[in-house]
C-alpha positions in Angstrom: 2.5 33.6 2.2 -1.2 33.4 2.9 -2.9 30.5 4.8 -6.6 29.7 4.1 -8.4 27.4 6.5 -11.7 26.2 5.1 -13.7 24.1 7.6 -17.2 22.6 7.7 -19.0 19.5 8.6 -18.6 16.2 6.6 -20.0 16.6 3.1 -20.7 20.4 3.3 -18.8 21.0 0.1 -15.3 21.9 1.2 -13.5 20.1 -1.6 -15.7 21.5 -4.4 -15.2 25.0 -3.0 -11.5 24.6 -2.7 -11.2 23.3 -6.3 -12.9 26.5 -7.5 -10.5 28.6 -5.3 -7.5 26.8 -6.7 -8.7 27.5 -10.3 -9.1 31.2 -9.5 -5.6 31.4 -7.9 -4.1 29.6 -10.8 -5.5 32.2 -13.2 -3.9 34.9 -11.1 -0.5 33.2 -11.6 -0.2 32.1 -7.9 1.4 28.9 -6.7 -0.9 27.0 -4.4 -0.4 24.2 -2.0 -3.2 22.1 -0.5 -3.1 20.2 2.8 -6.0 17.7 2.9 -6.7 16.1 6.3 -8.7 12.9 6.4 -9.9 11.2 9.6 -9.3 7.8 8.1 -6.1 6.1 7.2 -6.6 6.6 3.4 -6.9 9.9 1.7 -9.5 10.5 -1.0 -9.9 14.3 -1.5 -6.2 14.8 -2.4 -6.9 13.0 -5.7 -9.6 15.5 -6.6 -7.9 18.8 -5.8 -4.5 17.9 -7.3 -3.5 19.2 -10.7 -1.0 21.2 -12.7 0.5 24.1 -10.7 -0.9 22.7 -7.4 1.1 20.8 -4.8 -1.1 18.5 -2.7 -0.2 16.8 0.6 -2.5 14.4 2.6 -2.4 14.0 6.4 -4.5 11.0 7.3 -5.6 8.8 10.3 -6.5 11.6 12.7 -7.2 15.3 13.0 -4.6 18.1 12.6 -6.3 20.3 15.2 -5.3 17.9 17.9 -3.6 14.5 17.4 -1.6 15.3 14.2 -0.2 18.8 15.0 3.4 17.6 14.6 2.6 16.1 11.2 1.0 19.4 10.1 4.0 21.4 11.2 6.4 19.1 9.3 4.1 19.3 6.2 3.9 23.1 6.1 7.6 23.6 6.6 8.5 21.1 3.9 6.1 22.7 1.5 7.7 26.1 2.2 11.2 24.8 1.6 10.5 22.6 -1.4 7.6 24.3 -3.2 7.5 27.9 -1.9 3.7 28.5 -2.5 2.0 31.9 -2.5 -1.0 30.3 -0.7 -1.5 27.3 1.4 -5.1 26.0 1.7 -5.9 23.7 4.5 -8.9 21.4 4.3 -9.4 19.9 7.7 -11.6 16.9 8.6 -15.3 17.7 9.0 -15.0 17.3 12.7 -12.0 19.6 13.2 -11.8 22.9 15.1 -10.4 25.4 12.6 -9.4 28.1 15.1 -7.4 25.6 17.0 -5.6 24.7 13.8 -4.9 28.4 13.3 -3.4 28.6 16.8 -1.2 25.6 16.2 0.2 27.3 13.0 0.8 30.6 14.7 3.0 28.9 17.2 5.3 27.8 14.4 6.4 31.4 14.0 6.6 31.3 10.2 8.0 34.6 8.9 5.7 36.5 6.5 2.7 34.3 7.1 -0.8 35.8 7.1 -4.2 34.2 7.5 -7.4 34.7 5.5 -10.6 34.8 7.6 -11.6 31.4 8.8 -14.4 30.0 6.7 -16.9 27.5 7.9 -19.0 26.0 5.1 -22.6 25.1 6.1 -24.7 22.7 4.0 -28.1 24.4 3.5 -29.7 21.1 2.5 -28.9 19.4 5.8 -28.3 21.9 8.6 -30.8 21.7 11.4 -32.1 25.0 12.9 -32.7 23.3 16.2 -29.5 23.5 18.3 -30.5 20.4 20.2 -30.1 18.4 17.0 -26.6 19.6 16.3 -23.5 17.9 17.7 -21.3 20.0 20.0 -18.5 20.2 17.5 -20.8 21.5 14.8 -22.0 24.2 17.2 -18.4 25.0 18.1 -17.4 25.3 14.4 -20.3 27.8 13.8 -19.5 29.9 16.8 -15.8 30.1 16.1 -16.0 31.0 12.4 -15.3 34.4 11.0 -17.2 33.7 7.8 -20.2 31.4 7.5 -20.6 30.4 3.9 -24.0 28.7 3.4 -23.5 26.3 0.5 -25.9 24.3 -1.7 -28.5 27.1 -1.8 -29.7 25.7 -5.1 -31.2 22.8 -3.1 -33.4 24.8 -0.7 -36.3 27.3 -1.0 -35.8 31.0 -0.2 -37.9 30.8 3.0 -35.7 27.9 4.3 -32.6 29.9 3.5 -33.8 32.9 5.5 -34.6 30.6 8.4 -31.0 29.2 8.3 -29.5 32.7 8.1 -31.5 33.8 11.1 -30.5 30.7 13.1 -26.8 31.1 12.3 -26.9 34.8 13.2 -28.2 34.0 16.7 -25.4 31.5 17.2 -22.7 33.8 16.0 -23.6 37.5 15.8 -20.1 38.6 14.8 -19.6 36.3 11.8 -20.2 37.4 8.3 -22.8 35.3 6.6 -23.4 34.8 2.9 -24.8 32.1 0.7 -23.6 30.5 -2.5 -23.5 27.3 -4.6 -20.0 25.9 -5.0 -21.2 23.8 -7.8 -22.7 26.6 -9.8 -20.3 29.4 -9.0 -21.4 32.9 -10.1 -21.4 36.3 -8.4 -22.0 34.8 -4.9 -18.8 32.7 -5.3 -16.9 35.8 -6.3 -17.9 37.2 -2.9 -16.1 34.3 -1.2 -13.0 35.0 -3.4 -13.0 38.6 -2.2 -13.3 37.6 1.4 -10.4 35.1 1.1 -8.2 38.0 -0.1 -8.7 39.8 3.3 -6.9 39.2 6.6 -8.1 37.3 9.6 -8.8 39.5 12.6 -9.9 36.8 15.1 -7.7 35.4 17.9 -7.0 31.7 17.7 -8.8 29.3 20.1 -6.8 27.8 22.9 -5.7 24.2 22.7 -7.3 21.4 24.7 -10.1 20.0 22.6 -9.8 16.7 20.9 -12.1 16.7 17.9 -12.3 12.9 17.6 -13.2 12.4 21.3 -16.1 14.9 21.1 -17.5 14.1 17.7 -19.4 10.9 18.2 -18.1 9.7 14.8 -16.6 6.4 13.9 -14.4 6.2 10.8 -13.1 3.4 8.5 -11.2 3.5 5.3 -10.1 0.9 2.8 -8.6 0.5 -0.7 -9.1 -2.1 -3.4 -7.1 -2.8 -6.5 -9.0 -3.8 -9.6 -7.2 -6.1 -12.0 -10.0 -6.4 -14.7 -8.5 -4.7 -17.8 -11.5 -3.2 -19.5 -13.7 -0.9 -17.4 -15.8 1.7 -19.1 -16.5 5.1 -17.4 -20.2 4.1 -17.4 -19.3 0.9 -15.4 -17.1 2.9 -13.0 -20.0 5.4 -12.4 -22.5 2.6 -11.9 -20.3 0.7 -9.4 -19.6 3.9 -7.5 -23.3 4.6 -7.1 -24.2 1.1 -6.2 -21.5 0.7 -3.5 -22.5 4.1 -1.9 -26.2 3.2 -1.9 -25.4 -0.2 -0.4 -23.3 1.3 2.4 -25.9 3.9 3.1 -28.7 1.3 3.3 -26.7 -1.0 5.6 -25.8 2.0 7.9 -29.4 3.1 7.8 -30.6 -0.2 9.2 -28.4 0.4 12.2 -29.0 4.1 12.6 -32.0 5.4 10.6 -31.0 9.0 11.1 -27.3 8.8 10.7 -25.3 11.8 9.3 -21.7 11.8 8.3 -19.8 11.2 5.1 -19.4 8.2 2.9 -16.8 8.9 0.2 -15.6 6.8 -2.7 -13.2 7.3 -5.5 -12.8 4.9 -8.5 -9.7 5.5 -10.6 -9.3 3.9 -14.0 -6.8 5.0 -16.6 -7.6 8.7 -17.2 -10.9 8.7 -15.4 -11.6 9.6 -11.7 -15.1 9.0 -10.5 -15.8 10.6 -7.1 -19.0 9.9 -5.2 -20.4 10.7 -1.7 -23.4 10.3 0.6 -23.8 12.5 3.6 -27.0 11.2 5.3 -29.4 8.4 5.6 -32.0 10.1 3.4 -29.7 11.3 0.6 -28.9 9.8 -2.8 -25.2 9.6 -3.9 -23.7 12.6 -5.6 -21.3 11.5 -8.3 -19.0 13.4 -10.6 -16.5 12.3 -13.3 -13.1 14.0 -13.4 -10.1 13.7 -15.7 -6.8 12.9 -14.2 -3.3 11.8 -15.2 -3.3 8.3 -16.7 -2.6 5.6 -14.2 -1.6 2.0 -14.8 -3.6 0.8 -11.8 -7.3 0.8 -11.3 -8.3 1.3 -7.7 -11.2 2.0 -5.4 -10.8 3.9 -2.1 -13.6 4.2 0.4 -13.7 6.5 3.5 -16.7 6.4 5.8 -17.2 8.6 8.9 -20.7 8.2 10.5 -22.3 9.4 13.7 -23.3 7.0 16.5 -22.4 3.7 14.8 -19.9 1.3 16.2 -16.6 0.9 14.4 -17.2 -2.9 14.1 -20.6 -2.3 12.5 -19.2 0.3 10.1 -16.3 -2.0 9.0 -18.8 -4.8 8.2 -21.1 -2.6 6.3 -18.4 -1.0 4.1 -16.6 -4.2 3.3 -19.7 -6.2 2.6 -21.0 -3.5 0.2 -17.8 -3.3 -1.8 -17.3 -7.1 -2.1 -20.9 -7.6 -3.1 -21.0 -4.9 -5.8 -17.6 -5.8 -7.3 -18.5 -9.4 -7.5 -21.9 -8.6 -9.1 -20.0 -6.7 -11.8 -17.6 -9.7 -12.2 -14.6 -7.5 -11.6 -11.4 -9.1 -10.3 -10.1 -7.3 -7.3 -8.1 -7.6 -4.1 -8.1 -5.5 -0.9 -4.8 -3.7 -0.6 -5.2 -1.5 2.4 -7.3 -1.1 5.5 -7.0 0.4 8.9 -5.0 -1.6 11.4 -5.7 0.2 14.6 -9.4 0.5 15.3 -10.4 3.5 17.3 -14.0 4.0 18.0 -15.0 7.6 18.4 -17.9 7.5 20.9 
């Protein structure tokens, strides 16, 4: 069995990349299992990577590289006994230390387990080439990666891409660097698929780092059940975009240069609308996916933002959701929210 660990900062494109890898493995006739780790109490990405021939498990409310190691071990062993996948793909939180995750898995002494090279996805549209502007955990992810996959190259000019490549090479001379667009695919994405078929050669990082403690990120997640019977896909897309814009603007008032990840999923019947915002100056990215029909309509929101207090984040998210749903005259109730507040400053 092969284990693929695909890391990267919040909003770098991990989920989109993993969906494409799953599609490729499915065409090869392989059984794939996905472990999605969310820093908040509610999982969102698990909905978007699940599908026929894929077993998805979510580990929430912490980070599997430090506070949730036992949960990860239980999840991996249960997947092996119940599903017997050919490949396990691990999507850690955007603040995780992937090499520390690898070390934790190695200690499980799983027979026949091999690792693909550790991939760190870099968002070309957001990465700063000034190391003083990067959080320590981002620098650590870059320095510990075996492969740096520069994503979203369709959003930057060639000169800027060259500047990013030069910067990353200085930070990690040993890592392989290539660039691609997870959204567009193509030959560059085939390069990633080839790399993931190889074996990892790097030693795992020692334990001791707590990703949440060093990240400077506060996180909050919540879920809402929508009881209004008729909701068109157009309304779901509109509501998703409006809520994300509202949360972004409220967060921007408190931290004009925030970065992080605001994610929202709106599920209604056979439609899944997924949206995200990753910085104070970005417009929401929204995609509409098909899923298995559900009798319940629901909205899930997960926000993880730098240098913003947990209390401020909770108020911003809840106020935005309530206001936009009321504006659309949708009947709803809050069904889940975090109980234990843990500010990550």
